[in-house]
C-alpha positions as CSV (number, residue, x, y, z in Angstrom):
1,M,-0.3,0.1,0.2
2,L,3.4,2.2,0.9
3,A,3.7,1.9,-2.9
4,Q,0.6,2.9,-4.4
5,D,0.7,6.5,-2.7
6,N,4.3,7.2,-3.2
7,L,3.7,9.3,-6.4
8,L,7.1,8.7,-7.4
9,A,7.4,5.2,-7.1
10,P,9.2,4.1,-10.5
11,D,5.7,1.7,-11.0
12,V,3.9,4.6,-11.0
13,L,6.3,6.8,-12.6
14,H,7.2,3.6,-15.4
15,D,2.8,3.0,-16.1
16,P,0.9,6.5,-14.3
17,Y,-2.6,5.2,-16.8
18,T,-3.2,2.1,-14.9
19,Y,-2.0,3.2,-11.6
20,F,-4.7,6.5,-11.9
21,A,-7.3,4.7,-14.0
22,H,-7.3,1.3,-11.4
23,L,-7.5,4.4,-8.2
24,R,-10.2,6.2,-10.1
25,E,-12.6,2.8,-10.1
26,A,-11.5,1.7,-6.2
27,D,-11.6,5.2,-4.7
28,P,-12.2,8.9,-7.3
29,V,-11.7,11.5,-4.1
30,H,-8.7,9.9,-2.8
31,W,-6.4,10.9,0.7
32,N,-2.9,9.9,-0.2
33,E,-1.5,9.8,3.2
34,R,2.2,9.9,2.1
35,W,2.2,13.1,0.7
36,G,-0.6,15.0,2.8
37,G,-2.9,15.8,-0.4
38,W,-6.5,14.9,-1.6
39,L,-6.3,13.1,-5.5
40,I,-9.1,14.1,-6.9
41,L,-9.7,11.5,-10.7
42,R,-12.9,12.2,-12.4
43,Y,-13.4,15.2,-15.1
44,D,-16.9,16.5,-13.5
45,D,-15.0,16.3,-9.9
46,V,-11.8,18.2,-11.3
47,V,-13.8,20.7,-13.1
48,T,-15.9,22.1,-9.6
49,V,-12.8,22.0,-7.8
50,L,-11.1,23.7,-9.4
51,R,-14.0,27.0,-10.4
52,D,-15.1,26.6,-6.8
53,H,-13.5,29.1,-5.5
54,E,-15.0,29.5,-2.7
55,T,-14.6,25.6,-0.6
56,F,-11.6,25.1,-2.8
57,S,-8.6,27.2,-3.1
58,S,-5.6,27.8,-4.7
59,D,-3.2,29.0,-1.1
60,R,-0.6,27.1,-0.6
61,M,0.7,28.8,2.0
62,T,-1.2,28.9,5.0
63,S,-1.2,25.3,4.8
64,L,2.7,25.5,5.4
65,I,2.1,28.1,7.5
66,L,-0.3,25.9,10.2
67,E,2.9,23.5,10.0
68,L,5.5,26.2,11.3
69,N,6.0,26.4,14.7
70,P,7.0,31.0,15.4
71,Q,10.2,30.3,15.2
72,E,9.5,28.9,11.8
73,Q,7.1,30.8,10.3
74,E,9.6,34.1,11.1
75,H,12.8,32.2,9.1
76,F,10.5,31.8,6.5
77,S,8.8,34.9,5.9
78,L,10.6,35.8,2.8
79,L,8.8,32.7,1.6
80,I,5.9,32.7,3.2
81,N,5.3,36.4,1.7
82,Y,6.5,36.1,-2.1
83,F,4.7,32.4,-2.5
84,S,1.5,34.1,-1.4
85,K,1.8,36.4,-4.2
86,W,1.4,33.6,-7.0
87,L,-0.8,34.0,-8.9
88,V,-0.9,30.2,-9.6
89,F,-0.8,30.1,-5.3
90,T,-4.2,32.7,-4.8
91,D,-7.6,33.1,-4.8
92,P,-10.5,36.1,-6.1
93,P,-10.3,39.1,-5.7
94,Y,-7.1,39.2,-5.4
95,H,-5.3,36.9,-8.1
96,T,-8.5,38.5,-10.2
97,R,-7.1,41.9,-10.2
98,V,-3.5,40.7,-10.4
99,R,-4.8,38.7,-12.9
100,L,-6.1,41.7,-15.1
101,L,-2.9,43.8,-14.9
102,I,-0.6,41.4,-15.6
103,N,-2.6,40.1,-18.7
104,K,-2.1,44.0,-19.5
105,A,1.1,43.6,-20.8
106,F,1.1,39.8,-20.6
107,T,-0.4,40.1,-24.3
108,P,-1.3,37.2,-26.9
109,T,0.4,39.9,-29.3
110,S,3.7,40.0,-27.7
111,V,3.6,36.9,-27.4
112,E,3.5,36.8,-31.2
113,K,5.9,39.1,-31.7
114,L,9.0,36.0,-30.3
115,R,7.3,33.8,-32.5
116,P,10.3,35.0,-35.6
117,R,12.8,34.6,-32.1
118,A,12.8,31.6,-30.9
119,R,12.6,29.7,-34.8
120,Q,15.9,31.8,-34.5
121,I,16.9,30.5,-31.1
122,V,15.8,26.5,-32.3
123,N,18.1,26.6,-34.9
124,A,20.8,28.6,-34.0
125,L,19.9,25.7,-30.7
126,L,20.8,22.5,-33.9
127,D,22.6,24.4,-35.9
128,Q,25.1,23.0,-32.9
129,V,24.8,20.0,-33.1
130,Q,24.3,19.2,-36.5
131,P,28.4,18.2,-36.6
132,T,28.0,15.5,-34.4
133,S,24.8,14.1,-36.1
134,S,23.2,13.3,-32.6
135,M,22.7,14.9,-29.2
136,E,21.5,14.7,-24.7
137,F,17.9,16.2,-26.1
138,I,17.4,17.5,-22.5
139,H,20.7,18.6,-22.2
140,D,21.6,20.1,-25.0
141,F,17.7,21.5,-26.4
142,A,14.7,21.7,-23.9
143,F,16.9,23.0,-21.4
144,H,18.1,25.9,-22.8
145,L,15.2,27.3,-25.2
146,P,12.9,27.9,-22.8
147,V,15.3,29.5,-20.6
148,I,16.3,31.9,-23.3
149,V,13.1,32.7,-24.3
150,I,11.7,33.2,-21.0
151,S,14.2,35.2,-20.0
152,E,14.3,37.5,-23.3
153,Y,10.8,38.0,-23.4
154,L,11.0,39.3,-19.1
155,G,13.6,41.4,-20.1
156,V,16.9,39.2,-18.5
157,P,20.4,40.5,-19.8
158,I,21.6,36.5,-21.9
159,E,24.9,36.9,-19.6
160,D,22.5,36.3,-16.5
161,R,20.7,33.2,-17.7
162,E,22.6,30.5,-16.0
163,Q,22.6,31.8,-13.3
164,V,19.0,33.7,-12.6
165,K,18.0,29.2,-14.5
166,E,20.2,27.7,-11.4
167,W,18.5,30.3,-8.7
168,S,15.0,29.5,-10.0
169,D,15.6,25.8,-9.8
170,E,16.7,26.2,-6.6
171,T,13.4,28.2,-6.0
172,S,11.7,25.5,-7.4
173,R,13.0,22.9,-5.1
174,M,9.8,23.9,-2.2
175,F,7.2,22.2,-4.3
176,F,5.7,18.5,-4.4
177,I,8.7,16.3,-7.1
178,R,11.6,17.7,-3.4
179,A,8.9,16.3,-1.1
180,N,11.8,13.8,0.2
181,E,14.9,17.1,0.6
182,P,15.0,17.5,4.2
183,D,16.7,21.2,3.5
184,R,13.8,21.9,0.5
185,R,12.9,25.1,2.4
186,E,15.7,25.9,3.3
187,R,17.3,26.0,-0.2
188,S,14.4,26.9,-2.0
189,Q,14.1,30.6,0.6
190,K,18.4,31.4,-0.4
191,G,17.2,30.6,-4.3
192,L,14.4,32.8,-3.8
193,E,16.6,35.2,-2.0
194,K,18.7,35.9,-5.1
195,L,16.1,35.9,-7.2
196,L,14.4,38.7,-5.9
197,A,17.8,40.8,-5.2
198,Y,18.6,40.3,-8.9
199,F,15.2,41.4,-10.0
200,E,14.8,44.4,-7.1
201,P,17.4,46.8,-10.0
202,L,16.1,46.0,-12.9
203,I,12.6,46.7,-11.7
204,E,14.5,49.9,-10.8
205,A,16.0,49.9,-13.9
206,R,13.0,49.8,-16.1
207,R,11.3,52.4,-14.1
208,E,14.1,54.7,-15.1
209,Q,15.1,53.2,-18.9
210,P,11.6,51.5,-19.7
211,K,12.5,49.2,-22.7
212,D,10.1,46.7,-25.1
213,D,10.8,44.0,-22.7
214,L,8.1,42.5,-20.2
215,I,9.4,43.8,-16.6
216,T,8.4,47.5,-18.6
217,A,5.1,46.3,-19.8
218,L,4.5,44.8,-16.0
219,V,6.2,48.5,-14.2
220,R,3.2,50.2,-17.1
221,A,0.6,48.2,-16.3
222,E,-2.7,49.9,-15.5
223,E,-6.1,49.5,-14.7
224,Q,-8.7,51.7,-13.5
225,G,-5.2,54.0,-11.7
226,D,-4.4,50.7,-10.0
227,L,-0.5,49.6,-10.4
228,L,0.7,46.6,-9.0
229,S,3.0,47.1,-6.1
230,H,6.8,46.4,-5.5
231,D,6.3,43.2,-3.9
232,E,3.5,42.0,-7.3
233,L,6.1,43.5,-9.3
234,L,8.5,41.3,-7.5
235,A,6.6,38.1,-7.2
236,T,5.3,37.9,-10.5
237,C,8.6,38.5,-12.4
238,T,9.9,35.7,-10.4
239,V,6.3,33.0,-11.1
240,L,6.8,34.3,-14.7
241,L,10.0,32.8,-14.7
242,F,9.8,29.6,-13.3
243,A,7.1,28.9,-14.6
244,G,7.9,30.0,-18.2
245,H,11.5,27.3,-18.7
246,E,10.3,24.7,-15.6
247,T,7.2,23.5,-17.9
248,T,8.4,23.6,-20.8
249,T,11.6,21.8,-21.2
250,N,9.5,18.6,-19.2
251,L,6.6,19.9,-22.7
252,L,9.4,19.4,-25.2
253,A,10.9,16.5,-23.1
254,N,7.6,14.7,-23.1
255,G,6.6,15.5,-25.9
256,L,10.0,14.0,-28.0
257,L,8.7,10.0,-26.2
258,G,5.3,11.0,-26.8
259,F,5.9,10.4,-31.3
260,M,9.7,7.6,-30.0
261,R,7.0,5.8,-28.8
262,F,4.4,6.6,-31.7
263,R,6.0,6.4,-34.4
264,D,2.6,6.4,-36.8
265,Q,2.0,9.9,-35.1
266,W,5.1,11.4,-35.9
267,G,4.3,10.4,-39.4
268,L,0.7,10.8,-39.4
269,L,2.8,14.7,-38.2
270,R,5.6,14.9,-40.8
271,R,2.5,14.2,-43.5
272,E,1.0,16.8,-42.2
273,P,2.4,20.0,-40.7
274,E,-0.4,21.9,-40.7
275,L,-1.4,20.1,-37.6
276,I,1.3,21.1,-35.1
277,R,-1.0,23.2,-33.0
278,T,-3.1,20.0,-32.2
279,A,-0.3,18.1,-31.8
280,V,1.7,21.1,-28.7
């Protein structure tokens, strides 16, 4: 039963579909003792949870605060303060207000402008490995592409990208996948501290000298006289950096693996490249 509640057990990682299908039949609203959380496994239930913010909260920090004694709360106050402002961990009305402001900066038009540059980056990364006719896909490609794109979009200078990525990875240790690391909160706070110290002067520089980047757009974002506070700007920059590269690296790697396992689908996409949006 221990292995069944370990979502990172080798058999679960190898074949999660069978594991979750069995659980969906046997216990579709399942309390996972090992990770201290509920697994909701039916589509309609998931939609209900996601849409009913009054009953089901996105707040991840309150449960953390309850785990900590007063001294620990003080020690991790930086982590608690800024993660509490990450959009993915907030509910309305705060979420609604900040989302409206971010949407002013993070527009479909601004994202679409990235397309030609993203193609250039893809070609440059492939050019680097072409002479050898092989690559380690994550190390040589999937790791680099997202962090370059989101860094350029935000306005992070090229020479700082690797360092900023490293701090972002440290910050991510707070979350589920690192739950077995005893020092994960400590390392996460140190990573976040370095990210905040990095973005703070960058934000101030954009106030003085605006550029054509997302940080400038966030600084200027306004809705009926409302602006993002300084802490909200810092929190938004850190969460966009984290979300902008971590998830895409995994998407690229799992997408390639999917096509390697289902070669007929790869053949279909090559014959009908207009299916690319559906494939993604």
